[in-house]
PAKOLRO-774663 format. One record per residue (C-alpha): x, y, z. Coordinates in pm, whole numbers, plus 50000, padded with zeros to 5 digits. Last residue first. Layout:
BEGIN
> c1 / c2 / c3
> X / Y / Z
...
// end
This chain:
BEGIN
> c1 / c2 / c3
> 48907 / 51061 / 53652
> 48566 / 51062 / 53500
> 48716 / 51051 / 53153
> 48948 / 50747 / 53195
> 48661 / 50491 / 53157
> 48529 / 50649 / 52851
> 48877 / 50671 / 52696
> 48951 / 50300 / 52758
> 48600 / 50211 / 52607
> 48678 / 50404 / 52289
> 49011 / 50236 / 52230
> 48865 / 49895 / 52312
> 48591 / 49949 / 52066
> 48824 / 50054 / 51791
> 49047 / 49751 / 51840
> 48759 / 49502 / 51862
> 48630 / 49663 / 51540
> 48957 / 49598 / 51365
> 48974 / 49240 / 51470
> 48619 / 49177 / 51354
> 48682 / 49366 / 51019
> 48984 / 49136 / 50949
> 48761 / 48831 / 51001
> 48485 / 48968 / 50777
> 48740 / 49090 / 50504
> 48896 / 48735 / 50451
> 49277 / 48796 / 50406
> 49443 / 48498 / 50559
> 49181 / 48219 / 50515
> 49053 / 48290 / 50162
> 49413 / 48395 / 50067
> 49548 / 48050 / 50154
> 49294 / 47875 / 49939
> 49382 / 48113 / 49647
> 49756 / 48064 / 49693
> 49701 / 47677 / 49702
> 49522 / 47698 / 49352
> 49790 / 47931 / 49210
> 50079 / 47704 / 49318
> 49892 / 47403 / 49164
> 49834 / 47586 / 48829
> 50168 / 47725 / 48806
> 50345 / 47394 / 48886
> 50131 / 47224 / 48630
> 50228 / 47472 / 48356
> 50594 / 47415 / 48423
> 50851 / 47574 / 48209
> 50745 / 47935 / 48256
> 50738 / 47871 / 48632
> 51103 / 47763 / 48660
> 51214 / 48029 / 48402
> 51047 / 48314 / 48609
> 51215 / 48178 / 48921
> 51558 / 48169 / 48756
> 51512 / 48512 / 48621
> 51426 / 48641 / 48979
> 51746 / 48479 / 49118
> 51951 / 48627 / 48838
> 51782 / 48976 / 48898
> 51898 / 48978 / 49257
> 51771 / 49303 / 49437
> 51556 / 49110 / 49676
> 51636 / 48732 / 49690
> 51369 / 48535 / 49499
> 51095 / 48357 / 49661
> 50837 / 48118 / 49494
> 50484 / 48134 / 49609
> 50190 / 47923 / 49730
> 50386 / 47616 / 49840
> 50763 / 47696 / 49780
> 50754 / 47955 / 50048
> 50439 / 47986 / 50239
> 50312 / 48332 / 50190
> 50173 / 48644 / 50366
> 50419 / 48672 / 50658
> 50727 / 48695 / 50413
> 50578 / 48996 / 50261
> 50603 / 49178 / 50594
> 50967 / 49238 / 50551
> 51127 / 49057 / 50248
> 50973 / 48743 / 50103
> 51111 / 48866 / 49767
> 50798 / 48767 / 49575
> 50716 / 48530 / 49279
> 50357 / 48440 / 49239
> 50151 / 48192 / 49022
> 49804 / 48348 / 49022
> 49503 / 48225 / 49205
> 49337 / 48566 / 49200
> 49332 / 48565 / 49583
> 49708 / 48505 / 49577
> 49767 / 48794 / 49330
> 49559 / 49022 / 49575
> 49757 / 48920 / 49875
> 50093 / 48980 / 49692
> 49970 / 49306 / 49554
> 49882 / 49413 / 49909
> 50250 / 49382 / 50012
> 50255 / 49424 / 50389
> 50537 / 49648 / 50517
> 50767 / 49552 / 50220
> 51133 / 49554 / 50315
> 51312 / 49741 / 50053
> 51425 / 49605 / 49697
> 51053 / 49533 / 49607
> 51032 / 49264 / 49344
> 50666 / 49136 / 49346
> 50605 / 48944 / 49029
> 50272 / 48801 / 48908
> 50289 / 48492 / 48673
> 50027 / 48393 / 48424
> 49884 / 48745 / 48382
> 49541 / 48834 / 48251
> 49379 / 48753 / 48586
> 49613 / 49011 / 48737
> 49501 / 49276 / 48494
> 49127 / 49193 / 48558
> 49185 / 49238 / 48932
> 49394 / 49550 / 48907
> 49195 / 49777 / 48691
> 49459 / 49978 / 48492
> 49716 / 50230 / 48600
> 49999 / 50249 / 48348
> 50029 / 49961 / 48091
> 50395 / 49978 / 48032
> 50550 / 49718 / 47797
> 50813 / 49451 / 47789
> 50877 / 49244 / 47471
> 50833 / 49514 / 47200
> 51130 / 49706 / 47326
> 51344 / 49470 / 47549
> 51671 / 49583 / 47412
> 51807 / 49651 / 47766
> 51859 / 50013 / 47689
> 51509 / 50044 / 47548
> 51339 / 49903 / 47855
> 51541 / 50131 / 48091
> 51452 / 50433 / 47877
> 51095 / 50337 / 47892
> 51112 / 50316 / 48265
> 51266 / 50660 / 48312
> 51015 / 50805 / 48068
> 50730 / 50663 / 48255
> 50880 / 50844 / 48562
> 51038 / 50695 / 48870
> 50937 / 50777 / 49227
> 51024 / 50926 / 49543
> 51233 / 51209 / 49411
> 50976 / 51482 / 49521
> 50675 / 51395 / 49736
> 50352 / 51385 / 49531
> 50334 / 50997 / 49526
> 50129 / 50794 / 49261
> 50315 / 50724 / 48939
> 50194 / 50424 / 48744
> 50107 / 50057 / 48755
> 50128 / 49732 / 48560
> 50490 / 49667 / 48420
> 50441 / 49399 / 48168
> 50666 / 49118 / 48045
> 50640 / 48866 / 47769
> 50755 / 48508 / 47768
> 50726 / 48289 / 47445
> 51078 / 48368 / 47329
> 51242 / 48224 / 47644
> 51592 / 48301 / 47536
> 51555 / 48657 / 47639
> 51531 / 48537 / 48008
> 51821 / 48738 / 48126
> 51679 / 49064 / 47996
> 51364 / 48985 / 48176
> 51557 / 48955 / 48502
> 51727 / 49292 / 48420
> 51386 / 49443 / 48374
> 51256 / 49303 / 48697
> 51545 / 49421 / 48895
> 51516 / 49768 / 48742
> 51153 / 49778 / 48842
> 51223 / 49679 / 49190
> 50954 / 49860 / 49389
> 51203 / 50090 / 49577
> 51189 / 50374 / 49339
> 50816 / 50405 / 49359
> 50658 / 50375 / 49016
> 50351 / 50183 / 49157
> 50352 / 49810 / 49143
> 50244 / 49508 / 48949
> 50545 / 49342 / 48790
> 50392 / 49105 / 48527
> 50478 / 48782 / 48348
> 50257 / 48684 / 48048
> 50330 / 48346 / 47889
> 50259 / 48339 / 47509
> 50099 / 48025 / 47380
> 49928 / 48174 / 47081
> 50107 / 48482 / 46927
> 50104 / 48830 / 47101
> 49909 / 49120 / 46962
> 50154 / 49411 / 46910
> 50243 / 49596 / 47217
> 50076 / 49942 / 47320
> 50076 / 49854 / 47685
> 49713 / 49861 / 47732
> 49669 / 49682 / 47396
> 49902 / 49402 / 47502
> 49746 / 49369 / 47840
> 49396 / 49307 / 47713
> 49216 / 49288 / 48033
> 49050 / 48974 / 48181
> 48696 / 48936 / 48298
> 48619 / 48699 / 48593
> 48717 / 48369 / 48773
> 49029 / 48338 / 48956
> 48912 / 48575 / 49214
> 49007 / 48929 / 49337
> 48653 / 49091 / 49315
> 48483 / 48833 / 49535
> 48774 / 48783 / 49766
> 48788 / 49164 / 49842
> 49131 / 49158 / 50017
> 49192 / 49229 / 50386
> 49490 / 49412 / 50534
> 49660 / 49249 / 50824
> 49568 / 49342 / 51191
> 49856 / 49354 / 51436
> 49800 / 49550 / 51763
> 50058 / 49788 / 51900
> 50017 / 49959 / 52245
> 50119 / 50347 / 52220
> 50346 / 50339 / 52433
> 50615 / 50087 / 52509
> 50884 / 50224 / 52293
> 50845 / 50453 / 51981
> 51094 / 50323 / 51725
> 51156 / 49971 / 51841
> 50781 / 49930 / 51892
> 50703 / 50063 / 51548
> 50949 / 49843 / 51373
> 50830 / 49538 / 51563
> 50470 / 49619 / 51451
> 50577 / 49684 / 51103
> 50728 / 49323 / 51075
> 50429 / 49189 / 51252
> 50201 / 49319 / 50980
> 49940 / 49574 / 50914
> 50016 / 49767 / 51232
> 49728 / 49922 / 51417
> 49857 / 50160 / 51682
> 49638 / 50226 / 51978
> 49534 / 50527 / 52197
> 49738 / 50791 / 52039
> 49780 / 51142 / 52210
> 50073 / 51010 / 52411
> 50255 / 50925 / 52090
> 50255 / 51280 / 51972
> 50631 / 51371 / 52013
> 50739 / 51006 / 51949
> 50547 / 51029 / 51636
> 50711 / 51362 / 51535
> 51065 / 51216 / 51603
> 50999 / 50900 / 51400
> 50866 / 51110 / 51116
> 51165 / 51339 / 51112
> 51418 / 51047 / 51127
> 51253 / 50822 / 50881
> 51464 / 50504 / 50893
> 51254 / 50361 / 51192
> 50931 / 50457 / 51049
> 50819 / 50148 / 50860
> 50488 / 50187 / 50676
> 50122 / 50079 / 50679
> 50045 / 50217 / 51026
> 49681 / 50281 / 51130
> 49705 / 50533 / 51417
> 49391 / 50517 / 51639
> 49285 / 50837 / 51813
> 49064 / 50857 / 52103
> 48833 / 51167 / 52124
> 48871 / 51349 / 52455
> 49177 / 51569 / 52348
> 48971 / 51789 / 52115
> 49220 / 52031 / 51948
> 49338 / 51810 / 51663
> 49723 / 51786 / 51673
> 49721 / 51410 / 51713
> 49518 / 51371 / 51395
> 49762 / 51579 / 51205
> 50056 / 51386 / 51308
> 49894 / 51049 / 51233
> 49757 / 51185 / 50901
> 50117 / 51277 / 50778
> 50227 / 50917 / 50821
> 49915 / 50757 / 50657
> 49572 / 50659 / 50757
> 49430 / 50804 / 51086
> 49132 / 50669 / 51267
> 48952 / 50921 / 51495
> 48696 / 50786 / 51745
> 48352 / 50888 / 51901
> 48325 / 51132 / 51611
> 48121 / 51452 / 51626
> 48077 / 51505 / 51256
> 48092 / 51888 / 51277
> 48399 / 51877 / 51492
> 48595 / 51690 / 51229
> 48527 / 51948 / 50959
> 48591 / 52233 / 51197
> 48934 / 52068 / 51298
> 49035 / 52025 / 50939
> 48954 / 52378 / 50847
> 49174 / 52490 / 51145
> 49453 / 52255 / 51049
> 49471 / 52400 / 50698
> 49483 / 52749 / 50825
> 49749 / 52672 / 51067
> 49953 / 52464 / 50822
> 50025 / 52716 / 50544
> 50328 / 52889 / 50684
> 50473 / 52583 / 50844
> 50479 / 52387 / 50528
> 50702 / 52629 / 50343
> 50942 / 52626 / 50647
> 50932 / 52250 / 50653
> 51014 / 52224 / 50282
> 51315 / 52452 / 50337
> 51430 / 52235 / 50627
> 51399 / 51922 / 50404
> 51617 / 52084 / 50143
> 51879 / 52155 / 50410
> 51877 / 51810 / 50531
> 51921 / 51678 / 50190
> 52224 / 51902 / 50130
> 52380 / 51803 / 50456
> 52345 / 51438 / 50387
> 52078 / 51233 / 50538
> 52186 / 50898 / 50383
> 52066 / 51021 / 50039
> 51787 / 50760 / 50030
> 51653 / 50869 / 50355
> 51679 / 51240 / 50259
> 51489 / 51153 / 49935
> 51220 / 50986 / 50148
> 51175 / 51281 / 50372
> 50837 / 51421 / 50245
> 50643 / 51746 / 50219
> 50466 / 51761 / 49879
> 50129 / 51745 / 50027
> 50203 / 51999 / 50285
> 50346 / 52249 / 50031
> 50055 / 52186 / 49805
> 49811 / 52276 / 50052
> 49556 / 51987 / 50146
> 49201 / 52058 / 50030
> 48959 / 51950 / 50296
> 48724 / 51716 / 50109
> 48450 / 51538 / 50311
> 48323 / 51194 / 50221
> 48044 / 51019 / 50414
> 48080 / 50644 / 50415
> 47821 / 50417 / 50296
> 48051 / 50219 / 50070
> 48068 / 50191 / 49697
> 48095 / 50556 / 49682
> 48439 / 50510 / 49848
> 48597 / 50412 / 49515
> 48510 / 50758 / 49368
> 48654 / 50941 / 49669
> 48967 / 50733 / 49630
> 48992 / 50834 / 49268
> 49082 / 51197 / 49350
> 48882 / 51486 / 49482
> 49134 / 51625 / 49722
> 49288 / 51599 / 50084
> 49025 / 51346 / 50190
> 48835 / 51332 / 50518
> 48641 / 51003 / 50552
> 48328 / 50992 / 50776
> 48206 / 50667 / 50906
> 47875 / 50585 / 51079
> 47837 / 50253 / 51268
> 47471 / 50111 / 51263
> 47538 / 49845 / 50989
> 47823 / 49701 / 51211
> 47965 / 49394 / 51038
> 47866 / 49513 / 50690
> 47984 / 49856 / 50779
> 48323 / 49727 / 50905
> 48381 / 49525 / 50580
> 48308 / 49813 / 50365
> 48527 / 50054 / 50577
> 48825 / 49814 / 50602
> 48819 / 49739 / 50220
> 48816 / 50108 / 50146
> 49106 / 50159 / 50387
> 49303 / 49887 / 50237
> 49283 / 50036 / 49893
> 49408 / 50362 / 50042
> 49689 / 50191 / 50214
> 49797 / 50015 / 49894
> 49792 / 50331 / 49679
> 49461 / 50440 / 49521
> 49480 / 50834 / 49523
> 49317 / 51080 / 49755
> 49603 / 51087 / 49997
> 49649 / 51211 / 50353
> 49347 / 51000 / 50477
> 49165 / 51099 / 50809
> 48902 / 50852 / 50915
> 48629 / 50986 / 51134
> 48424 / 50707 / 51318
> 48095 / 50734 / 51482
> 47985 / 50439 / 51681
// end
């Protein structure tokens, strides 16, 4: 089988990391399959894909299209002002879209794929607009669409072009079905985790150095929020919780991650976060590491925090922390609830509640045996829930079914 995967980001967000894992596992399962990944730029995703046998093609995405997004309108409650701003964006995008789509179509046609896999909301629409109607398309959804009016309308418009939707959680599957109706059919396939890279054993990073903090004294307990700078990732909740644990002198906090998105108003800046830290008198106790290698960073943490204030479609950080055998606190909100067994391999703190998060941090900070037991159980659960080989088998079945349905339909 020849597969073209269309990605609308060349960065390393959760869906892009999941894409790399999927391709690697598929190629181990089917060495004869050939995969082409079309990227919008020459970012870190291309470098990561070099570890696979995928062919990478770069079709530069115009800035107007890359910056097109409706998150600010969602957050603003779709006010008249936000709708006007979105309309201006759409006009700018319309002027550059034909030439970009023409280059994209040529790149796809040269590879002659049996199937097109799209990764990202814009990719689903762009894939559906490709000119060859005989190539089946699989939309791989890592996001909720019900609150996104424009995206929901566009996906409904092009739903007939899609053979199958892969949802990374049952929560996302329910959202897709409620938004699009009975077609396309939806199949739940969770993201996988590289269990050899994300493991309890291995090198650890010096988080104090990465964050510009003074070296910690012996016995320090390191608690980290691992997330991009997306506004819904719960940074303020985490900092408020750290402020409430000021009496725990041996606890240090870290925000591990950085800015990722190109759409306006979708994320905080480093300056925003540093101002929040300073305002809470957490300077020297909480630091910003920026983007650093995920697995060694998690192994350097005693407790990993996931504090998203919106429902999490999947929560790759949760799965990776579990694979690393870390004690974990999560909101259990949306797809995140499907990854854990509350009280067994993770503690749950109500989303948006800094007091609940502070209580959970204090519980783990005061009980080394609980941290160890919870981390060990999390590792064992990750080996079952996120094994790449099992995930790849489900994904390949979905791909083969989409191709076979198209081949049966062609004579008619």
